[in-house]
Structure formats: structure tokens, C-alpha cells
DSSP file (Angstrom, degrees, kcal/mol; ACC not computed):
  #  RESIDUE AA STRUCTURE BP1 BP2  ACC     N-H-->O    O-->H-N    N-H-->O    O-->H-N    TCO  KAPPA ALPHA  PHI   PSI    X-CA   Y-CA   Z-CA
    1    1 A M              0   0    0      0, 0.0     5,-0.0     0, 0.0     2,-0.0   0.000 360.0 360.0 360.0 129.8  -25.2  -19.4   -8.8
    2    2 A S    >>  -     0   0    0      1,-0.1     3,-0.8    96,-0.0     4,-0.5  -0.306 360.0-107.6 -76.0 164.1  -26.0  -15.7   -8.6
    3    3 A E  G >4 S+     0   0    0     94,-0.2     3,-0.8     1,-0.2    95,-0.2   0.849 119.1  56.8 -57.1 -35.5  -24.2  -13.3   -6.4
    4    4 A A  G 34 S+     0   0    0     93,-1.0    -1,-0.2     1,-0.2    15,-0.1   0.779 101.8  54.0 -71.2 -27.2  -27.3  -13.2   -4.2
    5    5 A T  G <4 S+     0   0    0     -3,-0.8     2,-0.6    92,-0.2    -1,-0.2   0.495  78.0 108.4 -90.7  -1.7  -27.5  -16.9   -3.5
    6    6 A K    <<  +     0   0    0     -3,-0.8    13,-0.4    -4,-0.5     2,-0.3  -0.654  46.8 155.9 -76.2 118.2  -23.9  -17.2   -2.2
    7    7 A T        -     0   0    0     -2,-0.6     2,-0.2    11,-0.1     9,-0.1  -0.841  48.6 -75.2-136.2 172.1  -24.2  -17.9    1.5
    8    8 A A        -     0   0    0     -2,-0.3     2,-0.3     7,-0.2     7,-0.2  -0.527  34.1-169.6 -71.7 133.7  -22.2  -19.4    4.3
    9    9 A D  B > > +A   14   0A   0      5,-1.2     5,-1.8    -2,-0.2     3,-1.1  -0.661  18.9 161.6-122.5  73.0  -22.2  -23.2    4.2
   10   10 A V  G > 5 +     0   0    0     -2,-0.3     3,-1.8     1,-0.3    -1,-0.1   0.814  65.6  67.8 -65.8 -31.8  -20.6  -23.9    7.6
   11   11 A S  G 3 5S+     0   0    0      1,-0.3    -1,-0.3    -3,-0.1    -2,-0.0   0.762 104.1  43.6 -64.0 -24.2  -21.9  -27.5    7.7
   12   12 A K  G < 5S-     0   0    0     -3,-1.1    -1,-0.3     2,-0.3    -2,-0.2   0.304 119.7-107.1-101.7   7.6  -19.6  -28.5    4.8
   13   13 A G  T < 5S+     0   0    0     -3,-1.8     2,-0.4     1,-0.3    -3,-0.2   0.654  83.0 117.4  79.6  15.2  -16.6  -26.6    6.2
   14   14 A K  B   < -A    9   0A   0     -5,-1.8    -5,-1.2     2,-0.0     2,-0.5  -0.940  46.0-162.4-118.5 139.5  -16.8  -23.8    3.6
   15   15 A L        -     0   0    0     -2,-0.4     2,-0.3    -7,-0.2    -7,-0.2  -0.985  10.8-154.6-117.1 126.9  -17.4  -20.2    4.2
   16   16 A M        -     0   0    0     -2,-0.5     2,-0.2    -9,-0.1     3,-0.1  -0.699  25.8-105.5 -96.8 152.5  -18.5  -18.1    1.2
   17   17 A V        -     0   0    0     -2,-0.3    -1,-0.1     1,-0.1   -11,-0.0  -0.532  44.6 -95.9 -77.7 142.5  -17.9  -14.3    1.1
   18   18 A E        -     0   0    0     -2,-0.2    -1,-0.1     1,-0.1   -11,-0.1  -0.269  41.9-114.3 -58.9 139.7  -20.8  -12.1    1.7
   19   19 A A        -     0   0    0    -13,-0.4     2,-0.4   -15,-0.1    -1,-0.1  -0.376  23.2-133.7 -72.4 153.0  -22.6  -10.9   -1.5
   20   20 A I        -     0   0    0      1,-0.1    77,-0.2    -2,-0.1     3,-0.1  -0.872   1.2-145.7-107.6 146.2  -22.6   -7.2   -2.4
   21   21 A A  S    S+     0   0    0     -2,-0.4    76,-2.6     1,-0.3    77,-0.4   0.924  82.8   1.3 -74.1 -45.9  -25.7   -5.4   -3.5
   22   22 A N  S    S+     0   0    0     73,-0.2    49,-2.7    74,-0.2     2,-0.3  -0.996  98.7  59.6-144.6 142.7  -24.0   -3.0   -6.0
   23   23 A G  E    S-BC  70  94B   0     71,-2.1    71,-3.0    -2,-0.3     2,-0.4  -0.994  75.7 -48.8 143.7-147.7  -20.4   -2.6   -7.1
   24   24 A T  E     -BC  69  93B   0     45,-2.4    45,-3.0    -2,-0.3     2,-0.5  -0.985  26.8-158.9-135.5 138.3  -17.6   -4.6   -8.7
   25   25 A V  E     -BC  68  92B   0     67,-2.6    67,-2.5    -2,-0.4     2,-0.7  -0.981   8.8-160.6-113.4 124.3  -16.1   -8.0   -8.2
   26   26 A I  E     +BC  67  91B   0     41,-3.2    41,-2.2    -2,-0.5     3,-0.3  -0.926  22.8 179.5-104.2 112.4  -12.6   -8.4   -9.6
   27   27 A D  E     + C   0  90B   0     63,-3.0    63,-2.8    -2,-0.7    39,-0.1  -0.700  50.0  33.3-114.3 162.5  -12.0  -12.2   -9.9
   28   28 A H  E    S+     0   0B   0     -2,-0.2     2,-0.4    61,-0.2    -1,-0.2   0.851  71.3 165.5  62.3  39.1   -9.1  -14.4  -11.1
   29   29 A I  E     -B   65   0B   0     36,-2.0    36,-2.7    -3,-0.3    -1,-0.2  -0.689  45.8-104.8 -81.8 135.9   -6.5  -12.0   -9.9
   30   30 A A    >   -     0   0    0     -2,-0.4     3,-2.2    34,-0.2     4,-0.3  -0.345  51.6 -86.8 -58.3 140.4   -3.0  -13.5   -9.8
   31   31 A P  T 3  S+     0   0    0      0, 0.0    -1,-0.1     0, 0.0    23,-0.1  -0.221 114.6  21.1 -53.3 133.0   -2.0  -14.3   -6.2
   32   32 A G  T 3  S+     0   0    0     -3,-0.1     4,-0.5    32,-0.0   134,-0.2   0.241  99.0  93.4  94.6 -12.4   -0.4  -11.3   -4.5
   33   33 A Q    <>  +     0   0    0     -3,-2.2     4,-2.1     1,-0.2     5,-0.2   0.648  61.6  80.3 -89.6 -14.8   -1.8   -8.7   -6.9
   34   34 A A  H  > S+     0   0    0     -4,-0.3     4,-2.4     1,-0.2     5,-0.2   0.910  93.2  50.1 -59.1 -42.8   -4.9   -7.8   -4.8
   35   35 A M  H  > S+     0   0    0      1,-0.2     4,-2.4     2,-0.2    -1,-0.2   0.888 108.4  53.2 -63.9 -37.9   -2.9   -5.5   -2.5
   36   36 A N  H  > S+     0   0    0     -4,-0.5     4,-3.2     2,-0.2    -1,-0.2   0.909 109.1  49.2 -62.0 -41.2   -1.3   -3.8   -5.5
   37   37 A I  H  X S+     0   0    0     -4,-2.1     4,-2.1     2,-0.2     6,-0.3   0.926 110.6  49.7 -64.0 -44.8   -4.7   -3.1   -6.9
   38   38 A L  H  <>S+     0   0    0     -4,-2.4     5,-2.1     1,-0.2     6,-0.8   0.894 115.7  43.9 -60.8 -39.9   -5.9   -1.7   -3.6
   39   39 A R  H ><5S+     0   0    0     -4,-2.4     3,-1.3     3,-0.2    -2,-0.2   0.929 110.7  53.2 -70.5 -45.9   -2.8    0.6   -3.4
   40   40 A L  H 3<5S+     0   0    0     -4,-3.2    -2,-0.2     1,-0.3    -1,-0.2   0.894 117.4  37.3 -58.4 -42.0   -3.0    1.7   -7.1
   41   41 A F  T 3<5S-     0   0    0     -4,-2.1    -1,-0.3    -5,-0.2    -2,-0.2   0.305 108.0-125.8 -94.7   9.2   -6.6    2.9   -6.8
   42   42 A N  T X 5 +     0   0    0     -3,-1.3     3,-0.7    -5,-0.1    -3,-0.2   0.803  58.6 148.2  53.9  35.3   -6.0    4.1   -3.2
   43   43 A F  G > < +     0   0    0     -5,-2.1     3,-0.9    -6,-0.3     5,-0.5   0.761  64.2  63.3 -70.1 -23.3   -8.9    2.0   -1.9
   44   44 A L  G 3  S+     0   0    0     -6,-0.8    -1,-0.2     1,-0.2    -5,-0.1   0.757 102.6  49.3 -72.7 -22.7   -7.2    1.6    1.5
   45   45 A G  G <  S+     0   0    0     -3,-0.7    -1,-0.2    -6,-0.1     2,-0.2   0.376 104.7  71.2 -95.8   3.2   -7.4    5.4    2.1
   46   46 A K  S <  S-     0   0    0     -3,-0.9    -4,-0.0    -4,-0.2    -3,-0.0  -0.579  89.2-111.3-111.9 175.8  -11.1    5.7    1.3
   47   47 A H        +     0   0    0     -2,-0.2     2,-0.2     2,-0.1    -3,-0.1  -0.189  62.7 143.4-103.0  40.8  -14.2    4.5    3.1
   48   48 A N        -     0   0    0     -5,-0.5     2,-0.8     1,-0.1    23,-0.1  -0.507  56.7-119.7 -77.0 147.6  -15.2    1.8    0.6
   49   49 A H        +     0   0    0     21,-0.4    21,-2.6    -2,-0.2     2,-0.4  -0.825  46.7 176.8 -85.6 114.8  -16.7   -1.4    1.8
   50   50 A I  E     -D   69   0B   0     -2,-0.8     2,-0.4    19,-0.2    19,-0.2  -0.961  25.5-167.7-129.1 137.4  -14.2   -3.9    0.5
   51   51 A T  E     -D   68   0B   0     17,-2.5    17,-2.9    -2,-0.4     2,-0.4  -0.996  15.2-173.0-120.2 129.6  -13.8   -7.7    0.8
   52   52 A V  E     -D   67   0B   0     -2,-0.4     2,-0.5    15,-0.2    15,-0.2  -0.978   9.7-165.5-126.3 134.3  -10.5   -9.2   -0.2
   53   53 A G  E     -D   66   0B   0     13,-2.8    13,-2.1    -2,-0.4     2,-0.4  -0.977   9.9-158.9-117.1 132.1   -9.6  -12.9   -0.5
   54   54 A F  E     -     0   0B   0     -2,-0.5    11,-0.2    11,-0.2    -2,-0.0  -0.891  67.4  -6.4-112.0 139.5   -6.0  -13.9   -0.8
   55   55 A N  E    S+     0   0B   0     -2,-0.4    10,-0.2     1,-0.1    -1,-0.2   0.853  82.6 172.4  50.2  44.7   -4.6  -17.2   -2.2
   56   56 A L  E     -D   64   0B   0      8,-3.2     8,-2.0    -3,-0.2    -1,-0.1  -0.488  41.3 -91.1 -79.3 153.6   -8.1  -18.7   -2.6
   57   57 A R  E     -D   63   0B   0      6,-0.2     2,-0.4    -2,-0.2     6,-0.3  -0.400  47.1-176.9 -65.1 139.6   -8.5  -22.1   -4.4
   58   58 A S  E  >  -D   62   0B   0      4,-1.6     4,-1.9     1,-0.1    -1,-0.0  -0.988  27.7-150.9-141.8 129.3   -9.1  -21.8   -8.1
   59   59 A G  T  4 S+     0   0    0     -2,-0.4    -1,-0.1     2,-0.2     4,-0.0   0.874 101.6  39.1 -64.0 -37.4   -9.7  -24.5  -10.6
   60   60 A E  T  4 S+     0   0    0      1,-0.1    -1,-0.2     2,-0.0     3,-0.0   0.908 130.7  23.6 -79.3 -45.0   -8.2  -22.5  -13.4
   61   61 A L  T  4 S-     0   0    0      1,-0.1     2,-1.0   -31,-0.0    -2,-0.2   0.562  92.4-125.2-102.4 -10.9   -5.2  -20.8  -11.7
   62   62 A G  E  < S+ D   0  58B   0     -4,-1.9    -4,-1.6     2,-0.0     2,-0.3  -0.436  92.1  12.4  89.9 -59.3   -4.5  -23.1   -8.7
   63   63 A S  E    S+ D   0  57B   0     -2,-1.0     2,-0.3    -6,-0.3    -6,-0.2  -0.977  73.4 172.9-144.4 159.0   -4.9  -20.1   -6.5
   64   64 A K  E     - D   0  56B   0     -8,-2.0    -8,-3.2    -2,-0.3     2,-0.3  -0.963  26.8-122.5-155.0 165.1   -6.2  -16.6   -6.9
   65   65 A D  E     -B   29   0B   0    -36,-2.7   -36,-2.0    -2,-0.3     2,-0.3  -0.793  25.4-165.3-106.6 159.2   -7.0  -13.3   -5.2
   66   66 A I  E     - D   0  53B   0    -13,-2.1   -13,-2.8    -2,-0.3     2,-0.4  -0.993   5.2-163.1-144.8 144.4  -10.5  -11.7   -5.4
   67   67 A I  E     -BD  26  52B   0    -41,-2.2   -41,-3.2    -2,-0.3     2,-0.5  -0.998   2.3-168.6-130.7 132.5  -11.7   -8.2   -4.5
   68   68 A K  E     -BD  25  51B   0    -17,-2.9   -17,-2.5    -2,-0.4     2,-0.5  -0.990   9.1-174.6-117.7 124.2  -15.3   -7.1   -3.9
   69   69 A I  E >   -BD  24  50B   0    -45,-3.0   -45,-2.4    -2,-0.5     3,-0.9  -0.966  17.6-138.0-124.4 116.0  -15.9   -3.4   -3.8
   70   70 A A  E 3  S+B   23   0B   0    -21,-2.6   -21,-0.4    -2,-0.5   -47,-0.3  -0.477  80.9   2.1 -73.6 139.7  -19.3   -2.0   -2.9
   71   71 A D  T 3  S+     0   0    0    -49,-2.7     2,-0.4    -2,-0.2    -1,-0.2   0.740 101.0 116.9  60.5  29.2  -20.7    1.0   -4.8
   72   72 A V    <   -     0   0    0     -3,-0.9     2,-0.4   -50,-0.1    -1,-0.2  -0.995  37.9-178.0-128.2 132.2  -17.7    1.3   -7.2
   73   73 A T        -     0   0    0     -2,-0.4     2,-0.3    -3,-0.1   -49,-0.1  -0.996  26.4-126.3-124.7 134.9  -17.7    0.8  -11.0
   74   74 A F        -     0   0    0     -2,-0.4    -2,-0.0     1,-0.1    19,-0.0  -0.587  16.5-132.7 -83.8 139.5  -14.4    1.1  -12.9
   75   75 A S     >  -     0   0    0     -2,-0.3     4,-2.3     1,-0.1     5,-0.2  -0.392  32.7-102.1 -77.0 164.5  -14.1    3.5  -15.9
   76   76 A P  H  > S+     0   0    0      0, 0.0     4,-1.5     0, 0.0     5,-0.1   0.890 124.5  50.5 -56.2 -39.9  -12.6    2.2  -19.1
   77   77 A S  H  > S+     0   0    0      1,-0.2     4,-1.7     2,-0.2     5,-0.1   0.866 109.6  50.9 -68.8 -33.7   -9.2    3.9  -18.3
   78   78 A E  H  > S+     0   0    0      1,-0.2     4,-2.5     2,-0.2    -1,-0.2   0.876 107.1  53.1 -69.6 -36.5   -9.2    2.4  -14.8
   79   79 A T  H  X S+     0   0    0     -4,-2.3     4,-2.0     1,-0.2    -1,-0.2   0.837 106.3  54.5 -67.7 -29.7   -9.8   -1.1  -16.2
   80   80 A E  H  X S+     0   0    0     -4,-1.5     4,-1.0     2,-0.2    -1,-0.2   0.915 109.9  45.6 -67.0 -42.2   -6.8   -0.6  -18.5
   81   81 A Q  H >X S+     0   0    0     -4,-1.7     4,-1.1     1,-0.2     3,-0.6   0.909 111.9  52.8 -63.8 -41.6   -4.6    0.2  -15.5
   82   82 A L  H 3X S+     0   0    0     -4,-2.5     4,-2.8     1,-0.2     3,-0.4   0.872 101.7  59.9 -60.2 -39.1   -6.1   -2.8  -13.7
   83   83 A A  H 3< S+     0   0    0     -4,-2.0    -1,-0.2     1,-0.2    -2,-0.2   0.796  98.3  58.3 -63.2 -29.0   -5.2   -5.0  -16.7
   84   84 A I  H << S+     0   0    0     -4,-1.0    -1,-0.2    -3,-0.6    -2,-0.2   0.891 114.6  37.0 -67.5 -38.0   -1.5   -4.2  -16.3
   85   85 A L  H  < S+     0   0    0     -4,-1.1    -2,-0.2    -3,-0.4    -1,-0.2   0.847 137.7  17.3 -79.6 -35.6   -1.7   -5.5  -12.7
   86   86 A A    ><  +     0   0    0     -4,-2.8     3,-2.0    -5,-0.1    -1,-0.2  -0.588  66.2 170.7-139.5  72.3   -4.0   -8.4  -13.4
   87   87 A P  T 3  S+     0   0    0      0, 0.0    20,-0.1     0, 0.0    -1,-0.1   0.700  81.8  46.8 -63.3 -19.7   -4.2   -9.1  -17.1
   88   88 A N  T 3  S+     0   0    0    -60,-0.1    -5,-0.1    16,-0.1    18,-0.0   0.278  87.4 122.2-103.9  11.5   -6.2  -12.4  -16.7
   89   89 A A    <   -     0   0    0     -3,-2.0    16,-2.3    -7,-0.1     2,-0.4  -0.271  53.1-139.0 -73.7 159.2   -8.7  -10.9  -14.2
   90   90 A T  E     -CE  27 104B   0    -63,-2.8   -63,-3.0    14,-0.2     2,-0.5  -0.962   9.8-146.8-117.6 136.4  -12.5  -10.9  -14.8
   91   91 A I  E     -CE  26 103B   0     12,-3.2    12,-2.2    -2,-0.4     2,-0.5  -0.901  11.3-170.8-104.6 130.1  -14.7   -8.0  -13.9
   92   92 A N  E     -CE  25 102B   0    -67,-2.5   -67,-2.6    -2,-0.5     2,-0.5  -0.977  10.1-154.0-119.2 116.0  -18.2   -8.5  -12.7
   93   93 A N  E     -CE  24 101B   0      8,-3.1     7,-2.8    -2,-0.5     8,-1.2  -0.803  16.8-156.0 -89.5 128.7  -20.4   -5.5  -12.3
   94   94 A I  E     +CE  23  99B   0    -71,-3.0   -71,-2.1    -2,-0.5     2,-0.4  -0.878  19.3 171.4-112.3 133.9  -23.1   -6.1   -9.7
   95   95 A K  E >  S- E   0  98B   0      3,-2.7     3,-1.7    -2,-0.4   -73,-0.2  -0.980  76.0  -7.3-140.2 129.4  -26.5   -4.4   -9.4
   96   96 A D  T 3  S-     0   0    0     -2,-0.4   -74,-0.2   -75,-0.4   -75,-0.1   0.899 129.6 -57.3  51.4  44.7  -29.2   -5.5   -7.0
   97   97 A Y  T 3  S+     0   0    0    -76,-2.6   -93,-1.0     1,-0.2     2,-0.4   0.552 117.5 107.9  68.0  10.8  -27.1   -8.6   -6.1
   98   98 A K  E <  S-E   95   0B   0     -3,-1.7    -3,-2.7   -77,-0.4     2,-0.7  -0.918  76.5-114.0-121.1 146.2  -27.0   -9.7   -9.7
   99   99 A V  E     +E   94   0B   0     -2,-0.4    -5,-0.2    -5,-0.2     3,-0.1  -0.669  35.9 172.1 -74.6 115.3  -24.2   -9.8  -12.3
  100  100 A I  E     +     0   0B   0     -7,-2.8     2,-0.3    -2,-0.7    -1,-0.2   0.633  68.2  16.8-100.1 -17.2  -25.3   -7.3  -14.9
  101  101 A D  E     -E   93   0B   0     -8,-1.2    -8,-3.1     2,-0.0     2,-0.4  -0.958  62.0-179.4-155.7 135.3  -22.0   -7.3  -16.9
  102  102 A K  E     +E   92   0B   0     -2,-0.3     2,-0.3   -10,-0.2   -10,-0.2  -0.997  14.3 156.5-138.8 131.2  -19.0   -9.6  -16.9
  103  103 A Y  E     -E   91   0B   0    -12,-2.2   -12,-3.2    -2,-0.4     2,-0.3  -0.996  37.1-116.3-153.7 155.5  -15.9   -9.3  -19.0
  104  104 A N  E     -E   90   0B   0     -2,-0.3   -14,-0.2   -14,-0.2     2,-0.1  -0.668  37.4-114.3 -88.5 145.7  -12.2  -10.3  -19.2
  105  105 A L        -     0   0    0    -16,-2.3     2,-0.4    -2,-0.3   -25,-0.1  -0.472  26.6-159.0 -77.3 152.3   -9.6   -7.6  -19.0
  106  106 A R        -     0   0    0     -2,-0.1   -23,-0.2   -27,-0.1   -22,-0.1  -0.982  27.6-103.9-128.8 143.4   -7.3   -6.9  -21.9
  107  107 A L        -     0   0    0     -2,-0.4   -27,-0.1   -24,-0.1   -26,-0.1  -0.437  39.8-126.4 -62.5 135.5   -3.9   -5.2  -21.8
  108  108 A P        -     0   0    0      0, 0.0     3,-0.1     0, 0.0    -1,-0.1  -0.365   8.8-127.1 -76.2 164.5   -4.2   -1.7  -23.1
  109  109 A L  S    S+     0   0    0      1,-0.2    27,-2.7    26,-0.1     2,-0.3   0.718  91.8  17.9 -79.2 -22.9   -2.0   -0.4  -25.9
  110  110 A E  E     -F  135   0C   0     25,-0.3     2,-0.4    35,-0.0    25,-0.2  -0.991  60.2-152.1-149.8 150.8   -0.9    2.5  -23.7
  111  111 A S  E     -F  134   0C   0     23,-2.4    23,-2.6    -2,-0.3     2,-0.5  -0.998  15.6-167.9-125.5 129.4   -0.8    3.7  -20.1
  112  112 A V  E     -F  133   0C   0     -2,-0.4    21,-0.2    21,-0.2   -31,-0.1  -0.965  65.7 -17.5-123.2 119.2   -0.9    7.4  -19.3
  113  113 A G  S    S+     0   0    0     19,-3.4    20,-0.1    -2,-0.5    -1,-0.1   0.380 103.7  99.1  79.4  -3.5   -0.2    8.8  -15.8
  114  114 A A  S    S+     0   0    0     18,-0.2     2,-0.3     1,-0.2    -1,-0.1   0.835  84.8  30.1 -86.0 -32.8   -0.6    5.6  -13.8
  115  115 A F  S    S-     0   0    0     17,-0.2    -2,-0.3    -4,-0.1     2,-0.2  -0.949  74.3-128.4-130.9 145.6    3.0    4.6  -13.4
  116  116 A S        -     0   0    0     -2,-0.3    46,-0.1    43,-0.2    47,-0.1  -0.600  33.9-102.6 -90.4 156.6    6.3    6.6  -13.2
  117  117 A C        -     0   0    0     -2,-0.2     5,-0.1     1,-0.1    -1,-0.1  -0.599  17.6-144.5 -78.4 132.0    9.3    5.8  -15.4
  118  118 A P  S    S+     0   0    0      0, 0.0     2,-0.8     0, 0.0    -1,-0.1   0.694  76.5  97.9 -68.8 -17.9   12.1    3.9  -13.7
  119  119 A N    >   -     0   0    0      1,-0.2     3,-2.0    33,-0.1     6,-0.2  -0.622  63.2-158.8 -75.5 109.8   14.7    5.8  -15.7
  120  120 A S  T 3  S+     0   0    0     -2,-0.8    -1,-0.2     1,-0.3     5,-0.0   0.688  91.1  56.4 -64.8 -17.5   15.9    8.6  -13.3
  121  121 A N  T 3  S+     0   0    0      3,-0.0    -1,-0.3     4,-0.0    -2,-0.1   0.418  80.2 120.5 -92.3   0.9   17.1   10.6  -16.3
  122  122 A C  S X  S-     0   0    0     -3,-2.0     3,-1.9     1,-0.1     4,-0.4  -0.366  73.7-123.2 -66.4 144.3   13.7   10.6  -18.0
  123  123 A V  G >> S+     0   0    0      1,-0.3     4,-2.7     2,-0.2     3,-1.1   0.742 106.5  73.6 -60.4 -24.3   12.2   14.0  -18.7
  124  124 A T  G 34 S+     0   0    0      1,-0.3    -1,-0.3     2,-0.2     6,-0.1   0.735  96.2  50.4 -64.5 -20.6    9.1   13.0  -16.7
  125  125 A H  G <4 S+     0   0    0     -3,-1.9    -1,-0.3    -6,-0.2    -2,-0.2   0.638 117.5  38.7 -87.8 -15.4   11.2   13.3  -13.5
  126  126 A M  T <4 S+     0   0    0     -3,-1.1     2,-0.5    -4,-0.4    -2,-0.2   0.722 112.7  51.5-107.0 -28.2   12.4   16.8  -14.5
  127  127 A E    ><  -     0   0    0     -4,-2.7     3,-1.3     1,-0.1    -1,-0.2  -0.956  61.8-156.3-118.9 121.1    9.4   18.5  -16.0
  128  128 A K  T 3  S+     0   0    0     -2,-0.5    -1,-0.1     1,-0.3    -4,-0.0   0.782  93.7  61.4 -63.9 -27.6    6.1   18.5  -14.2
  129  129 A A  T 3  S+     0   0    0      1,-0.1     2,-1.1     2,-0.1    -1,-0.3   0.654  82.9  90.4 -75.1 -15.0    4.2   18.9  -17.5
  130  130 A A    <   -     0   0    0     -3,-1.3    -3,-0.1    -7,-0.2    -1,-0.1  -0.713  67.6-158.4 -88.2  99.8    5.5   15.6  -18.8
  131  131 A T        -     0   0    0     -2,-1.1    -7,-0.1     1,-0.1    -2,-0.1  -0.632  29.4-104.6 -77.1 128.4    2.9   13.0  -17.8
  132  132 A P        +     0   0    0      0, 0.0   -19,-3.4     0, 0.0     2,-0.4  -0.277  46.4 180.0 -56.1 135.3    4.5    9.5  -17.8
  133  133 A R  E     -F  112   0C   0    -21,-0.2    15,-3.1   -20,-0.1     2,-0.4  -0.998   7.1-172.2-144.1 132.4    3.2    7.5  -20.8
  134  134 A F  E     -FG 111 147C   0    -23,-2.6   -23,-2.4    -2,-0.4     2,-0.4  -0.979  21.1-138.6-130.6 139.1    4.1    4.0  -21.8
  135  135 A K  E     -FG 110 146C   0     11,-2.7    11,-2.8    -2,-0.4     2,-0.4  -0.785  29.4-148.2 -84.8 138.6    3.4    1.8  -24.9
  136  136 A I  E     + G   0 145C   0    -27,-2.7     2,-0.3    -2,-0.4     9,-0.2  -0.928  28.2 150.0-117.4 134.2    2.4   -1.7  -23.7
  137  137 A F  E     - G   0 144C   0      7,-2.3     7,-3.5    -2,-0.4     2,-0.4  -0.967  38.4-113.8-152.6 165.3    3.2   -4.9  -25.6
  138  138 A K  E     - G   0 143C   0     -2,-0.3     2,-0.5     5,-0.2     5,-0.2  -0.860  13.4-167.2-106.7 141.7    3.9   -8.5  -25.0
  139  139 A Q  E >  S- G   0 142C   0      3,-2.9     3,-1.7    -2,-0.4     2,-0.4  -0.898  75.4 -49.6-123.8  97.4    7.1  -10.3  -25.7
  140  140 A G  T 3  S-     0   0    0     -2,-0.5    -2,-0.0     1,-0.3     0, 0.0  -0.649 122.4 -25.9  69.2-125.2    6.3  -13.9  -25.4
  141  141 A D  T 3  S+     0   0    0     -2,-0.4     2,-0.4    -3,-0.1    -1,-0.3   0.466 119.2 102.7 -93.7  -3.9    4.5  -14.2  -22.0
  142  142 A Q  E <   -G  139   0C   0     -3,-1.7    -3,-2.9     1,-0.0     2,-0.5  -0.668  68.1-137.0 -88.5 130.1    6.2  -11.1  -20.6
  143  143 A V  E     -G  138   0C   0     -2,-0.4    13,-2.3    -5,-0.2     2,-0.3  -0.749  26.9-167.9 -83.2 126.4    4.4   -7.7  -20.5
  144  144 A M  E     -GH 137 155C   0     -7,-3.5    -7,-2.3    -2,-0.5     2,-0.4  -0.862  10.5-158.8-118.2 150.9    6.7   -5.0  -21.6
  145  145 A M  E     -GH 136 154C   0      9,-3.1     9,-2.8    -2,-0.3     2,-0.5  -0.989   2.0-159.9-134.4 125.4    6.4   -1.2  -21.3
  146  146 A R  E     -GH 135 153C   0    -11,-2.8   -11,-2.7    -2,-0.4     7,-0.2  -0.910  22.8-125.8-107.6 123.4    8.2    1.4  -23.4
  147  147 A C  E  >  -G  134   0C   0      5,-2.5     4,-1.1    -2,-0.5   -13,-0.2  -0.468   9.8-143.6 -66.9 131.9    8.4    5.0  -22.1
  148  148 A H  T  4 S+     0   0    0    -15,-3.1    -1,-0.1    -2,-0.2   -14,-0.1   0.809  95.7  38.0 -63.8 -32.2    7.1    7.5  -24.6
  149  149 A Y  T  4 S+     0   0    0    -16,-0.4    -1,-0.1     1,-0.1   -15,-0.1   0.940 129.4  23.1 -91.1 -54.8    9.8   10.1  -23.6
  150  150 A C  T  4 S-     0   0    0      2,-0.1    -2,-0.1   -31,-0.0     3,-0.1   0.590  90.9-139.0 -91.8  -9.3   13.1    8.2  -23.0
  151  151 A E     <  +     0   0    0     -4,-1.1     2,-0.2     1,-0.2    -3,-0.1   0.589  49.1 148.3  62.8  14.8   12.1    5.2  -25.1
  152  152 A R        -     0   0    0     -6,-0.1    -5,-2.5   -33,-0.0     2,-0.5  -0.549  42.4-134.5 -76.4 146.2   13.5    2.7  -22.6
  153  153 A V  E     +H  146   0C   0     -7,-0.2     2,-0.3    -2,-0.2    -7,-0.2  -0.875  25.8 179.9-106.0 133.1   11.8   -0.6  -22.4
  154  154 A F  E     -H  145   0C   0     -9,-2.8    -9,-3.1    -2,-0.5     2,-0.1  -0.944  28.8-114.3-129.8 149.3   11.0   -2.1  -19.0
  155  155 A T  E  >  -H  144   0C   0     -2,-0.3     4,-2.0   -11,-0.2     3,-0.3  -0.449  34.8-111.2 -73.6 158.6    9.3   -5.3  -17.9
  156  156 A R  H  > S+     0   0    0    -13,-2.3     4,-2.6     1,-0.2     5,-0.2   0.875 119.1  57.9 -55.9 -39.3    6.0   -4.9  -16.1
  157  157 A E  H  > S+     0   0    0    -14,-0.3     4,-2.6     1,-0.2    -1,-0.2   0.885 104.7  49.2 -62.5 -40.6    7.8   -6.2  -12.9
  158  158 A V  H  > S+     0   0    0     -3,-0.3     4,-2.4     2,-0.2    -1,-0.2   0.912 111.7  49.5 -65.6 -42.4   10.4   -3.3  -13.1
  159  159 A I  H  X S+     0   0    0     -4,-2.0     4,-1.3     2,-0.2    -2,-0.2   0.933 112.9  46.9 -61.2 -46.4    7.6   -0.7  -13.5
  160  160 A L  H  <>S+     0   0    0     -4,-2.6     5,-3.1     1,-0.2     3,-0.4   0.929 112.6  48.6 -63.1 -45.5    5.6   -2.2  -10.6
  161  161 A E  H ><5S+     0   0    0     -4,-2.6     3,-1.7     1,-0.2    -1,-0.2   0.903 109.2  53.3 -61.1 -41.9    8.7   -2.3   -8.3
  162  162 A N  H 3<5S+     0   0    0     -4,-2.4    -1,-0.2     1,-0.3    -2,-0.2   0.777 109.1  50.1 -63.1 -27.1    9.6    1.3   -9.3
  163  163 A N  T 3<5S-     0   0    0     -4,-1.3    -1,-0.3    -3,-0.4    -2,-0.2   0.078 123.3-104.7-100.1  21.7    6.1    2.3   -8.3
  164  164 A N  T < 5S+     0   0    0     -3,-1.7     2,-0.3     1,-0.2    -3,-0.2   0.814  83.7 123.6  57.8  35.1    6.3    0.5   -4.9
  165  165 A L      < -     0   0    0     -5,-3.1     2,-0.4    -6,-0.1    -1,-0.2  -0.857  61.0-118.2-116.6 157.1    4.1   -2.3   -6.1
  166  166 A Q              0   0    0     -2,-0.3  -130,-0.1  -134,-0.2    -5,-0.0  -0.771 360.0 360.0-100.6 141.9    5.0   -6.0   -6.0
  167  167 A A              0   0    0     -2,-0.4    -1,-0.1   -10,-0.1  -134,-0.1   0.452 360.0 360.0 -82.5 360.0    5.3   -8.1   -9.1
């Protein structure tokens, strides 16, 4: 079913979210991560038209979050930041109510400037010129991040908590 054909089906007890003409749909977000995405990209402080679904039923995940943002397309560096918050998410780029591009996110090898280092003794907290930078890798199912400067390794959850985001 195309984005344009999704409509409300009240007679069967289901309500579908309104389609967007142009923009991005972030689907298959782990439950609870949609708010982190909105905060990280400061969408709550802008005048974007946004539809957010929390804890929706999902055949694959059991439950999921979803975000539809009108007239926004993510850059490659933004999709890398997004992958840290929602590594299993799918991006759908919409134009004229149709999906023109769909892809799964992949964890980046590195994150630059998106998250601060939890180590209070890290040089990034003392020198303004030192932009926080992390190498990203998986250890089993756990996403790990190593600070470029202090070389401390943190779980994704510690990084998110340090940046006032929830894991």
C-alpha cells in the first residue's frame, strides 16, 4: 500500500496516520526512542509538521515507534546519528505521497559532535576546540562507543544518559 492510499478505516476499529506529501518517515524505531530522536534533532523547537506514534503494534518488533516529518530529508551524517539511537530503523523518503527511497540504517564507524563524552576529565570538556568524537562498534548485541580523546569506552546507554536522552 502506498503512502497515499493509507486512510482512516474507522469501521474496522483502526485509525491510520495521515499521509505526508513530502518528507521522511522513520519506521521500526525501538519503543521509547522517538522522543530521543525528536530531541537530538531539535524537532520540538522548530515548526515542522510531525506525526509521532508510540508503542504501536509491529509484527517484527512486537511494538515500535514511528515518526513522520513533513518537508525534511536527512543528510548522510544525520542518518548516522539516527542509527545510534535507532539502529534497526527504516527510513522512507516521500515525494508526492510516494516512497521514492527506502533503506535500513547502519551503525556508523564514528560519531563526531553529536554526543558529549561522559568522562568529566576528558579534554572535550576543557577545550572548546576539541569536538567530541567516538569510534562506534558492537560487542555482541551491545553498541559501544570509544572516545577519541580520553579513549574510554562507554555503552550506548551511558552516552545517551549523559546527553539527557533515554536508553
